[in-house]
N, C-alpha and C positions, 0 to 999 in steps of 0.2 A: 504494499499499500505506500501512496505517496502523499507528502504534505501537499494539501490544497494550494498552500501560500508559497512554499519554496520549491515545489517542483521534485523534492528529492527525498529517496526512501526514507520512511519511517524506521526506527529501531524500537525493539523490544527493549523497555526499562524500567527498573525498580522504582515506583512513585508511590509516593505519601500521599494520601486524602487524607483530610481533618474536616471532622464534623461535632458541632456540640463540646469541643474540648477533648476529642478523642482522634486517635490516628488508627490508619489502617494502610497497609502496603501491601502493592499489588504489581506484579509486571504487566505493562500496557506498552502499545505503539507511541513512539513520541518523535517528533522531528529532532534531527540531532543540530539543526541550526536555529530554530526559533522556539524549540520545545512544546509546539502543539501536540496535543494529547488526543489518541483515539479512543474512546472508550465503548467498547463492543456493548450491543444493548442484553447481552446474557448476563455481562456482569452488573450491568446497572440495574437490570431489573431482577437481577439474583442477588449475590452477595453484598453490595453497595444496599440494597432496598433493604434486605434484612437487617443489617447493622444498624440502618437510620430509625427504623422501627423499633429495636431493642432500646436505642439511646434516647428515643422521644418518648418510651412507655416508662423510663426511670423518673 
């Protein structure tokens, strides 16, 4: 997959997500030049959504 902004191949990089003061790390595709990230639908509707629900219920 290429970055839409830089037209450079995106690389799999360990990325930290922060939400409500908590952190989660997961490898995702990122542009090595501008840092633009691609979050696949499966991750957004799976792991990220479940973590958000747990944190919001606290």
